C-alpha positions, 0 to 999 in steps of 0.5 A: 569571483571578481567578475561575479561581484562586478556583475551584481553591483553593476547590474543595478546601475542605470545602464545596460545589463548586457553591458555589465555581463560583457564586462564580466565576460572580458574580466574572467574567462570562466564566465564565458558560458554565462555571457553567452547564456545571458545574451540568449536569454535576453533574446528570448525575453525580447521576443516575448515582449515585442508583441508590436513587432511583426518580425521576431528577432533573428536566431543570431541575437547573441551577436547583436549590439548589446547597447541596442538590445538593452533598450528592450529590457525592462527592470523586471527582465533585468531581475530575472537575469540577475537571479539566474546568474546569481544562482549559477555563480553561487555554485562556483563560490565554495572552496573546501579547506582540509587540514591534516592534523596529528602529532610529530611523525604521524604521517601527515607528509605521507598523506599529502604525497599520496594525494599530490597527483590529484587534479584540482587539489592545492597542497600546502605543506607545513612551511618548516623550511621557513622556520629553519631559515629566518634570515639564516637563523634556525628557529625550530632548532633553537626552540628544541634546544632551549624552549624557555628562550625560543618558544615564543619566537618560534610560535610567533613565526609559526602563527604568521606563516600559518596565517599566510597559508590560510589566507592564500588565494585558493585557486582550486576546489580543494586546499589540503593543508598540513596542520593549521593555525589552530593546531599551532595554538591548541597543541604546541603553544598550549603544551609550551605553556602547560609544561612551564616553558612559556611565560604567562605574558608570552602566552597571553600575547600569543592568545590575544593575537590568535583570537584577533586572527580567528575573529577578523580573518578568513581562516575557516576549515571545512574538515580536519583529518586527525591521524591518530597515532600512539606516542610509542609508535611516533617515537620509533618513527622519529628515531628512524627518520633521523631529522636533526632537530627532532633527535632530542625529542623525549617520549614524554613530549610526544605523550603531552602533545598526543593528549592535547590532540585527543582533548581537541579532536576526541574529547572536545575539551579545547578549541573553537572548532567544535562544529568542524567535522573531524575525520579520525584515521588510525595511523599506527599501521604500515605505509601500505595500510595507510594508503588503503585508508587514504583511498577509502576516505578519498571522497571525504578528504577531496570532495567534488574531485574525481580520482586522477593521475594528472599532476598538480603543483605541490607548494612547499610552504608559501612564496615559492 
């Protein structure tokens, strides 16, 4: 988008509009077609305005000296070109952000794995590896062992790493994220506080940081995919996958998190994302049935993207 901004700004300077487009052309390759189209449009405008000329411009006008042709463009013609390019460039600006949400063990990673071979989709897995190794310290394990002591520490770092995921420059039409800054606050921080495992001052500080972030940073989400799963099913899956940090998770903890997800996505009791569309998928089924559900909702989860088996880089967290 740098070239778009460069053009819009520079086109109003007292110099050739074609020079501005030429800068855009050399600045970003995706705008080559705009450069060629503009030169062609300039040739047509020049032809219509050159009534005193006995000979019309040659068909090779797109190869003429930009500085020479710019002398025949008046302010009205410049505005026509600007409007045309604005319309064309506006179609490339939108980036779609999808956050896959749900309780522990609901199948978020399975969904990401299903779509990871889709072309033009950038996948950001939850940066769990970072939480497990903060300069040699496993903050996730510490929090599960002693949430009163380490809950604030972990959630502060979670907030930072999720902010990095949200604000990472988006290179593809769709960014598919595992969880979000919002679920960290509305589900996990809220659960620590409501269960008495987080002090008032810690909750207030995290809340003020969160409010500042959503008011000043670009952390927009276009679609939430809520993998709705019964706590009993989650408890069974967690036991089966046998992740070390999760082995001590009680069923009641999963029930509390489930209720917070329900209050957020189903009952709309909490959160500032009430206007964001939510796709609810029943995730109690087997892997085979879940893949059928993912494919059924492909166009909604990955809009603007056709089905493809071409691989795309899966980013395990950030900075890799």
